[in-house]
C-alpha positions, 0 to 999 in steps of 0.5 A: 511411344508414350510411356505411362509416366508421361501419360500421367503427367499429361493427364494431370495438366489436363485436369488441373489446367486452370491451376497456377504454379505454386508461388512462394511469398516472402514471410515478414520477419517476426517482431520480438522473440516470438517463434514461428510456432507462436510461442512467446519469448522472454520479452513478451512474457515479461510484458505480460507479467508486468501487465498483471502487477497492481501498481496502485497497491504497490505504491500504497504498500511502499508508502505505508511501509515508509510511513510506519518505519519513520513513525516507529523508528523515529518515535522510539528514539525521540521518546528515549531522548525525551525521557533523558531531557526530563531526568536531567533538567526538569525532574531530578527526582525519579519518583516524580516521573516514574509514571511517565517513564512507564507510559513511554516504555509501554508506548515503545512496546506498542511501536514494536507491535505496530511495526510488525502488524503493518508489515504483515498487513501491507503484504496481505493487502498487496497479495489481495491487490494481485488477486483482484487485479487478476480477477479484473484482467480475466473477467471474461475468461475462465476466472471464477470469483467465489463468495468467500473471496468477495467477503474477504475483500469486503472485510479488508475494506472495513478493516482498512477504514477502521485503521485509517480512522485510528491513524488519524488519531495517531497523527494528531497525537504525534503532533502534540510533542512537536508542538511542545518542542516547538514552544521550547525552541521558540522560547530559546530563540527569543532569549537569543534575540534578546541577548543579541540586541542587548534590549533586556535580560532573558532570565525571566523567560521560562518554560514550565513543562508541568503545565503540559501535564507530563510531570506532576506539579510538585516535580523539582525543578519543573521549569527552566529559565534564561541561560539554563533553558538556552543550554537545554536547547543547545544539547544534542538530545533536544535537537535530535528529539525535536527533529525526530518527532517532526519526522515521526509526525510526517511518517504518521501522515504518510501512513494515513495517506497510504491507508486512504489510498488502500481504501480507494483501491480495495473499494474499487476492486470489491466493486469489480469483483461484485460485477464479475460475480453478476456477470458470472451468474448471467453467463451461467444462466445463459449457458444453461438456457442455450443447453436446454434449447439445444436439448429441445432441438435435438429431441425434436429432430429425433421425434421427426426422424422417428415419424418419417 
């Protein structure tokens, strides 16, 4: 006697005779930390985050911070040492260099302002780099660029250009004290060479700082000659001020390079945002036309159905 379950099994084999038995295939091991459900692991998330970092803006920011820090820190200390050298060796009367002291003090306050401004400005440019990098990465996604964002990017391009031109002037101005200290140092080297070779006396070799215009012509003594000048070159104030002015000049040059780098980055990002806005407008028009075409087709079908 054939039972009902056996009849159902035979019916199943008769209906699905051509079907093959189920085969289990080996599932390859997943790389990384991706789960079978498609959820990304920590490593993949870190790689994705690192892919969105604006490395060009990051390098320019680090270079800008380094240059401004060197210029402001070394320039501040070097100016203080310059005042000390003038008061001790070239202008014993305080009224003769009173104006110069006020100017140097004002420059030191300006240095404080420059350091604070560029610290904030560098962070803002780095944030703008993150913004524009995300815009470029998601050009064909759901990212929407606004006219305000493009206007802000253009404003940063203009402001960075103005700051770059201004820092070119600062770089040239910072080379002036380096030139002055180099002349004094080279004169001291000439005096040392004369004393070493015993060819002539260096008493007649002098340096007059009044010719540079930093102190008036009636300042006393105003100049230093021979061994006195050599002793000035051997002081710690002169040695530190000379090398600090060199480092400050190098920092100003690094800041100029950083601003030029920023200018190239901002110009490129602004062009990408402009292209993204055009692509966005094109996609909006295309989507609107497709929607209108679908509406026309749906109305045509409805009218055809009503006639039939």
